[in-house]
N, C-alpha and C positions, 0 to 999 in steps of 0.2 A: 504494500500500500504506500509506503514511503517513496518507492521508485515510481509508481504510477501516478500518485497524487490524488487518488480517489479511493473510497472504501470499496472493497471487492467481496464477492461471494464465490466460493469454489463451486464450479458447475459440472466438472467431470474429471475423472482420473482414469488413465489407461496404463496398463502394465501389470506385471513386468513384460515389456515387448522385447523379444530377442531377435536380432538380425544376424543372419549367418553369412558365411564367406561368399563374396561376390555381390552382396546386397547393395542396391542403390535406392536412395530415397529421392524421388523427383522433386524439384523445386516447386513450392506451392505456398499459398496462404491458407490458413485454417478457416473453416466456416464460422459464421456467427452462431452463438454469441461468444466464441472462444477468442476474446479480445486480447488478453495477456496470459502468458503461459510460462511454465517452468519445466525444464528437462533435468532430470536427475540421473546421472550415470550410476548404475548399480554394480555392474561388473563388466569386464571385457578381457578378451584374450586375442590380441591383435599383433600383427607383425610390424605395423606402422600406424600412426595416428589416423583416425577416421573422423575428420573435422566436419562440423556443421557449417555450411556456407550461408551467410546471411547478407542480404542486400539492404543496406540502410536507406533512409529517406533521401540521402544524397546520391543514391544510385551506385555507390561503391560496394563491392563485395568484400566481406571479411570472413576468414576461416577461424572458427573457434574450436580448439582441441580440448577434450575433457578427459579427466581421470576418474576412476571410481570414487564416488562421494561428492564429486563436483555438481553444482547446480547452475544452470544458465537461465536467466530471465529474458524473455523476448516478446515483442509485440506480434503475436501469432497471426492476427487477422490482417494487419496492415503492412507487414514486412515479409518479403519473399525469402523463404528458407528451404534448405534441403541438404542432402548428402549425395551430390552427383558423382562422387568418385567411388568405384567398387570397393567394398570392404575387403581388406587383405588380412585374414586371420580366421579364427574359429568362430567367434561370436562377439556381439556387442549388445548389452542389455540396458534398457532405459525405462524410466517411469515418467509419464507425462501428466502434469497437473494443469488444468485450465481454469481461468477465473473470468468473471464478468463484473461490470459495475453493478452495484446493488440495485436490484429491481429490474434489470434489463429484460430478462425473459418474461417476467410478470407483466411489464409494461407493454411488451409486444406479443402478448397472448399465448406465449408458449408455456408448457408445463415445466415446473422446476421443483426439484427436491433439494431442500436446504434446511439446515438447522435454524431455528428462530423464525421470526416473522419478517420475510423478505420485503413485503410491502411497507412495513413500518420503518425498516432500515432505509428503504429507498426514500420515503417521505422525509426522514430526518436528514439524509444526505443532501437532498435537494434544497432543504431550508438553509443548510450551511454552505451551499454552493460547492459541495465536495463530490457530487455525482449527479447523474441524470442528465438528459439532454437539455434541460432548462439552464444548466450551468455552462453549456458549451457555446461555441461561436456560431452564430446564425442557425442555431438549432441542430447543428451537426454533432456527432460524437467527438469527444476530445482527441481520440487517436487518429483522426483524419486531419491532415495538414492542409490549412487554408491555401487555395491557389494551386493545389496539386491535381493531377488527373483523377485521383480518388475522390476529391470533392465534387468534381463534375459528375462522376459516375454515381456517387451517393445521392446527389440531388436529383439526378434523372430517375433513379430507382425509388426515391422516397418523395415524390412530388407532394403527397399529402401529409408528409411528416411522420408517417407510420410505416412499420414493416409488415409485409404480407405474412399472415399466419402460416401459409403453406409453403412459401418460398424460403425455407430455412437453409437450403444448401445453394451456394452460388454456382449453379451448373448451367443456368440459362433455360431450365425447364419451365414451360408455361402451360402445356396441355393438361386437361383434367386427368388423363391417365398418369402422366408424370407426377402431378401434384398428389394424387391419391396414393401412388407408390411411395412418394417422399414421406407422407404422413402416416403410412401404415394403415390406411383406410381400405380394408379388404372388401367391405360391402360395396362401397362406391366403385372401386376398381372392377369388381365383378359385373356390376351393372353396365359400366362403360364398355367392357369387353363383350358382354352379351349383345350390345347394340352394334358394335363395330370391332370385330375380332382383329382387324388389321392394325389397330392401335397398339397391339402388343409389340409391334416392330417400329412404332413411331419414334423418330429422332428429333431432338430439339436442336437449337442453333449450334450447340457444341457437340452434336453427335451422340448425346446420351439417350438411351432407351429407358422405359420404365423399370426394367430389370436392374439397371445400374443404380437407379434411385433407391429401389427397395433394398438392394444389397448394401449400399452405403449407409442406409438408415438402420440396418440390422433387422429388417422386418421379414422373418422367415415365412409367414403365411403369404405375404405378398409375393415373395420369390417363388414359392411353390405354385401359386396361382398362375403367375406369368409363365413359368416353365411348362405347366400343364396346358397352357394355351398356345404353346409353340415358340416361346422366346428362345433365342439361341444362347446357350449357357456361356459360350466363350466369345460372344460378340464384344468388340472393343469400342470405347467412346472415341470422340474426336475423329469419326469417320475412318476408323482403322488404325489410328496412331495413338489412341489413348489406352486406358486400362480396362481389364475385364471385371465382371461382377465379383469374382473371387478376390481379385486384387483390392478392390475398394472395401470389401468386407474385412479383409485382413488389416488394411490400413486403419480402419476405424475400430479395430479391436473386437469385432463380433466373431469370437472364436467358434461358438456353436454353429452359427450360420456358415462360417468358412468350412467347418468339418462336413456339414451337410452338402455344400456345393462340391467339395472334393470327392465325396462319396459317389457323386453323379458324374465324375470325370472332368470337373472344372479345372481350368489351368489359370494360374495367377500370372498375368502379364501386365506390367506397368506401362505408363505413358512413354512414348519415344522422347529421348532427350534432344 
């Protein structure tokens, strides 16, 4: 909180996530509301350092090397980060802890599990000017730099000052089938496919199909429904250059769904660098 300058609520924890020899983590930014995050290196057995590459707001890349017990704080939603160099060694194990400004999920109609009364924390933070969009510049979140391309993008996507309930992943998906898959809404998805079965193969502007949305969200019933309706289990996003459903399930830490996909012959293929 001292680093961010706002009161925070822990919103998710992933791990221990173990990367094996040859692993590459494509450069990316995290989905909302994972605004600020911490990486803790638990253990490693490597032949040479496996740095995380972070692109700062100045556009410059910095490589950060970690040892077991080290913790790195980073702006996970607004700063591009990844490990684009293949891991040379046996394994590298991390824990990821993600935080959001108090009340963010509640304010934007998402479900949140947290200790204490998040709404009351949010109200008090806003009154002190320590959190909430009311304390930000021109209504924007404080982690977006004024005058940057992210400001233009944020204002374009939030013309009414609110975040869409269903558009929780920044993948470009807008169809009803995609949104139902994102939110784990099996009933709506079934109705949509009953009316137009071809929507199981519908691609959004970034080449994502409903299957990718369901896998990234960890919604096993959605994935089962889509596969039963003819979805291609190893179809890739970005029109053939992106990741498979299994890749996104693994990246988001949905181990039971990943095991299910693997049992059906799914292959984990990441985005092309």
